[in-house]
C-alpha positions as CSV (number, residue, x, y, z in Angstrom):
1,M,134.5,76.4,73.9
2,T,133.3,73.3,75.5
3,K,131.7,73.3,78.9
4,S,132.5,70.8,81.6
5,K,130.2,67.9,82.6
6,T,129.8,69.6,86.0
7,F,128.3,72.8,84.3
8,W,125.8,70.8,82.3
9,A,124.8,68.7,85.3
10,A,124.2,71.9,87.4
11,A,122.2,73.5,84.6
12,A,120.1,70.4,84.3
13,F,119.5,70.2,88.0
14,I,118.5,73.9,88.2
15,S,116.2,73.5,85.3
16,L,114.6,70.4,86.8
17,A,114.1,72.3,90.2
18,A,112.5,75.3,88.5
19,M,110.2,73.0,86.5
20,A,109.2,71.0,89.6
21,F,108.5,74.3,91.5
22,S,106.4,75.6,88.7
23,G,104.5,72.4,88.3
24,Y,103.7,72.2,92.0
25,S,102.5,75.8,92.1
26,I,100.2,75.2,89.1
27,Y,99.0,71.9,90.7
28,E,98.1,73.7,94.0
29,R,96.0,76.4,92.2
30,V,94.2,73.9,89.9
31,S,93.4,71.5,92.7
32,L,92.1,74.4,94.8
33,H,89.9,75.6,91.9
34,F,88.4,72.1,91.2
35,S,87.8,71.2,94.8
36,G,85.5,74.2,95.2
37,D,87.5,75.6,98.1
38,T,88.2,79.3,98.2
39,I,91.0,81.4,99.7
40,E,89.5,84.3,101.6
41,V,91.5,87.4,102.2
42,R,88.8,88.9,104.3
43,P,86.2,87.1,106.4
44,V,82.8,86.8,104.9
45,P,79.9,86.0,107.3
46,L,77.5,83.1,106.7
47,P,73.9,84.0,106.4
48,P,71.5,82.5,109.0
49,A,70.0,79.2,108.2
50,P,66.5,79.5,106.7
51,A,63.5,77.9,108.5
52,A,63.2,75.3,105.7
53,E,66.6,73.9,106.4
54,T,66.0,73.8,110.1
55,A,62.9,71.7,109.6
56,A,64.7,69.3,107.3
57,Q,67.4,68.8,110.0
58,A,64.8,67.8,112.6
59,P,63.2,64.6,111.3
60,E,60.6,64.3,114.0
61,A,59.3,67.7,113.2
62,A,59.4,67.2,109.5
63,A,57.3,64.1,109.2
64,P,54.0,65.1,107.7
65,E,51.0,63.2,108.8
66,E,48.5,64.7,106.4
67,T,48.2,63.5,102.8
68,N,45.9,66.3,101.6
69,P,47.4,67.5,98.2
70,A,46.2,71.0,98.9
71,V,48.1,71.2,102.1
72,T,51.2,69.6,100.5
73,T,51.1,72.2,97.7
74,K,50.8,75.1,100.1
75,G,53.7,73.7,102.2
76,A,55.9,73.4,99.0
77,Q,55.0,76.9,98.0
78,A,55.9,78.2,101.4
79,A,59.2,76.4,101.3
80,E,59.9,77.7,97.8
81,Q,59.0,81.3,98.9
82,A,61.4,81.0,101.9
83,E,64.2,79.9,99.6
84,T,63.6,82.8,97.2
85,E,63.4,85.4,100.1
86,K,66.4,87.6,100.0
87,I,68.3,88.5,103.1
88,K,68.0,92.2,103.7
89,A,70.7,94.5,104.9
90,V,70.4,96.0,108.3
91,K,70.8,99.7,109.0
92,T,73.8,99.8,111.4
93,A,74.9,103.0,113.1
94,F,78.6,103.6,114.1
95,S,79.8,106.4,116.3
96,Y,83.2,107.4,117.6
97,K,83.5,110.0,120.4
98,D,86.6,112.2,120.1
99,P,85.8,116.0,119.9
100,K,89.5,116.8,119.2
101,A,89.7,114.6,116.1
102,K,90.0,116.3,112.7
103,S,88.8,113.4,110.6
104,V,87.4,109.9,111.4
105,K,86.9,107.1,108.9
106,I,85.7,103.5,109.3
107,A,86.9,100.5,107.4
108,G,85.8,96.9,107.8
109,S,85.1,93.7,105.9
110,F,81.6,95.0,105.2
111,T,83.2,97.9,103.2
112,S,85.8,95.7,101.6
113,W,88.3,97.5,103.9
114,K,87.7,100.8,102.0
115,D,87.5,103.9,104.2
116,V,84.1,105.5,104.8
117,K,84.0,109.0,106.2
118,L,82.1,109.8,109.4
119,T,80.4,113.1,110.0
120,K,80.8,115.1,113.1
121,K,77.5,115.8,115.1
122,N,77.5,117.2,118.6
123,G,81.1,116.2,119.4
124,A,80.7,112.6,118.1
125,W,81.6,111.2,114.7
126,E,78.7,109.2,113.2
127,T,77.7,107.2,110.1
128,V,75.1,104.7,109.1
129,I,75.9,101.7,106.9
130,Y,73.6,99.0,105.6
131,I,75.1,95.6,106.4
132,L,74.0,92.0,105.8
133,P,73.5,90.0,109.1
134,G,76.7,88.5,110.4
135,T,79.8,89.3,112.5
136,Y,82.4,91.6,110.9
137,P,85.8,93.0,111.9
138,Y,86.3,96.7,111.6
139,H,88.4,99.7,112.9
140,F,88.3,103.4,112.9
141,T,91.0,105.6,111.4
142,V,91.3,108.7,113.5
143,D,93.6,111.4,112.0
144,G,95.5,108.7,110.1
145,K,95.9,106.3,113.0
146,K,94.1,103.0,113.4
147,K,91.8,102.9,116.5
148,L,89.5,100.3,117.9
149,D,86.0,100.8,119.1
150,P,86.2,100.8,122.9
151,G,82.7,99.3,123.5
152,K,83.1,96.3,121.1
153,P,84.8,92.9,121.4
154,K,88.2,92.5,119.8
155,A,88.9,90.0,116.9
156,P,92.0,87.9,116.8
157,T,93.2,90.1,113.9
158,G,93.3,93.1,116.2
159,D,90.1,94.8,114.9
160,S,86.8,95.4,116.7
161,L,83.9,93.1,116.0
162,V,80.3,94.2,115.2
163,D,77.5,91.6,115.3
164,V,74.6,92.5,112.9
165,N,71.3,90.7,113.5
């Protein structure tokens, strides 16, 4: 059986379109990888700028007038120590007041959106989570339904925001 020229032209066109689509998809992923950019599914806060960078950005404050090698060495050691200092997580308390609730969980970008159970104490649901400084979206899950924290600002994504300092 011989196929018509129209069939072969259509098959070639479909193959060429599939190849172009695949090539473009691969190009997008590879160029994103090599450009150093990232695609974030959840927001990640930026750590506060260390004091060493702030001094480098203000040239009038960063100009040393002393040429004493001991002072310069101490300054370099202090800058090096500031760079190696780790940012510490802050103990952050969350509470949700609903005495009728049977279970309350919290999920946020600081928990990778995994639910963390709250414990009931004196009619309020409470938990403590250690979080790095930054601003994070989160929400409560009360008896299986998503609820916002009434005392906190609202994010564009529809979640509550917590600012950890």
